[in-house]
Structures are given as C-alpha cells and as structure tokens.
C-alpha positions in Angstrom: -50.9 -74.5 13.8 -52.2 -71.2 11.9 -51.6 -69.3 15.1 -47.8 -70.5 15.4 -47.3 -69.5 11.7 -48.7 -65.7 12.5 -46.9 -65.6 16.0 -43.3 -66.5 14.2 -44.3 -63.8 11.4 -45.1 -61.0 13.9 -41.7 -62.1 15.5 -39.7 -61.8 12.6 -41.5 -58.5 11.6 -40.6 -57.5 15.6 -36.7 -58.4 15.1 -36.8 -56.8 11.5 -38.2 -53.1 13.2 -35.8 -53.3 16.0 -33.1 -53.5 13.7 -34.2 -51.1 11.4 -34.5 -48.7 14.6 -30.9 -49.8 15.8 -29.3 -48.9 12.4 -31.1 -45.5 12.5 -29.9 -44.8 15.9 -26.5 -45.5 15.0 -26.7 -43.1 11.8 -28.4 -40.7 13.9 -25.2 -41.0 16.8 -22.7 -40.9 13.8 -24.4 -38.1 12.2 -24.2 -35.7 15.8 -20.8 -36.7 16.5 -19.7 -35.7 12.8 -21.5 -32.5 13.3 -20.2 -32.0 16.5 -16.4 -32.1 15.1 -17.5 -30.2 12.0 -18.8 -27.2 14.7 -15.5 -27.6 16.2 -13.2 -27.0 13.6 -15.3 -23.8 12.4 -15.3 -22.7 15.7 -11.1 -22.8 15.9 -11.1 -21.5 12.8 -13.2 -18.3 13.5 -11.4 -18.0 16.7 -8.0 -17.6 14.5 -9.6 -15.4 12.4 -10.5 -12.9 14.9 -7.0 -13.3 16.7 -5.7 -12.0 13.4 -8.0 -9.4 13.4 -6.9 -8.0 16.3 -3.6 -8.2 15.6 -4.4 -6.1 12.2 -6.6 -3.9 13.9 -3.6 -3.0 16.8 -1.3 -2.6 13.7 -4.0 0.1 12.3 -3.9 1.7 15.6 -0.4 2.1 15.8 -0.3 3.3 12.2 -2.3 6.6 13.1 -0.9 7.0 16.7 -0.5 10.9 17.1 2.0 10.2 19.4 4.5 9.0 17.0 3.6 10.1 13.6 6.4 11.9 11.9 5.6 15.2 10.4 7.6 17.7 8.1 6.9 21.6 8.3 3.9 20.6 9.9 2.2 17.9 7.9 2.0 14.5 9.0 3.1 11.8 6.6 1.4 8.1 6.2 3.2 5.2 7.9 5.9 7.1 9.0 6.9 7.3 12.5 9.3 9.7 14.4 12.4 8.0 15.5 12.9 9.9 18.8 9.3 9.7 19.5 9.9 5.9 19.1 12.6 5.9 21.7 10.8 7.7 24.4 7.3 6.2 24.1 8.2 3.1 26.2 9.3 5.1 28.7 6.3 7.3 28.7 4.0 4.5 29.0 5.8 2.8 31.9 6.0 6.3 33.8 2.7 6.8 34.8 0.1 3.9 35.9 -2.9 6.3 33.9 -0.6 5.7 30.7 -0.3 1.6 31.4 -4.0 1.5 31.3 -5.1 3.7 28.4 -2.5 1.7 26.4 -3.4 -1.4 28.0 -7.1 -0.5 26.6 -5.7 0.0 23.1 -3.1 -2.7 22.9 -3.9 -5.6 25.8 -1.5 -8.1 25.6 1.1 -7.6 23.0 4.2 -7.0 22.2 4.8 -3.9 19.5 8.2 -3.2 18.2 10.0 -2.0 15.2 12.7 -3.7 13.3 15.4 -1.3 11.7 15.7 -2.7 8.2 17.7 -0.2 6.3 20.5 1.2 7.1 20.1 -0.9 10.2 20.4 -0.5 13.7 18.8 -1.3 17.2 15.2 -2.7 17.2 12.8 -0.7 19.3 10.2 -1.8 21.8 7.7 0.4 21.8 4.8 -1.2 24.4 5.8 -4.7 25.8 2.9 -6.5 27.9 3.3 -10.4 27.6 0.2 -12.3 28.7 1.1 -14.5 31.5 0.7 -18.2 30.8 -0.1 -17.5 27.0 -1.1 -20.2 24.5 -1.2 -18.6 21.1 1.3 -16.0 19.5 0.0 -14.2 16.6 2.7 -12.1 14.6 1.8 -9.1 12.3 4.5 -7.3 10.2 3.8 -4.1 8.8 6.3 -1.6 6.5 6.9 1.4 7.6 9.2 4.4 7.4 11.1 6.0 10.2 12.2 9.5 10.1 15.2 11.2 12.1 14.5 15.0 12.4 18.1 15.9 13.3 19.6 14.4 10.4 16.4 14.5 7.8 17.1 11.3 6.9 14.1 8.7 6.1 15.1 4.9 7.4 13.1 1.7 6.5 11.7 -0.6 9.0 8.8 -3.3 10.0 6.2 -2.6 12.6 6.1 -5.9 14.3 2.6 -6.6 16.6 2.5 -9.7 18.5 -0.7 -10.5 20.1 -0.6 -13.1 23.1 -3.6 -15.7 23.9 
C-alpha cells in the first residue's frame, strides 16, 4: 500500500515538473518573439535615419559644389548658386559618360532640383537619376540664394534633394 502512494507522489511531482517546464518554454518563446520584433523595429528606424542622413549629405555636397557656386568679384558666396551655372549643369552631366559616372558616385539614385520661390520662375532640374523600381523616396529641402550675374539680382529658392531607395 505504501508503495502505491509513493508512485502517485512521484507521478504528481513529474507532472508538476513537466508543467513548469512547459510554462518556462512558452515564456521563453514569447520572449524571443518579442525581442525579434523589437529588433525589426529598431533596424527599420536605423535604416530610415541612414536614408535621411544620405539626403542631408547629398544636400551638403550640393551646397559646396564649385561648379554651381556663385561669386561676386572673385569672392565665393555661401548657400548661393549661379543661375546660369544651374541652367547648364544638367546638360554638362548628360553630355559625357564620364560626367555621368562621376556624379553618380557623388549622388547615386537621386533627383536634385531648384524651386524658384521669389520672384518666381521655372524649376531647374540639376541632376535626375531615378532608381528603377524604387520603394522609398526621401525629400530634403534646403533654402538657398540664386544669383543672376547679368542682372545682379538675387532670388530665393529651395534646393530639393530626393533620394530613391
């Protein structure tokens, strides 16, 4: 008789141990799933930050391109573009394959344009190389000054940098 009670106690302890291990593994699986989802969200946020940083970097490169900067009496002006240099830049890039490759290394898949704000006018496309089958587009505007050396008039514009991913 005593042997039967020990057997039942052992079985009960065994069932308890299995139940505890089952709960432990369920909690472990839930923890792993939660952690992996959090990692996915973090990776997406970091990717978006890098994408925005790339647009900012291209905008900074554009701001200091000697090919586009304006100058008055031999002095280069900050955040200022020469109107006629802007007009001819896209034609020069499209003129030669070496030019296309050089600026592709600088800008990659992007669309860079100038929107004339005051006193108005036509938008100027500086660089246009859209990525085939792109999924994400980042737009980064920067206010600039546009100088017309013929009329010696400064205009207000916005440098629009669109990056394709």
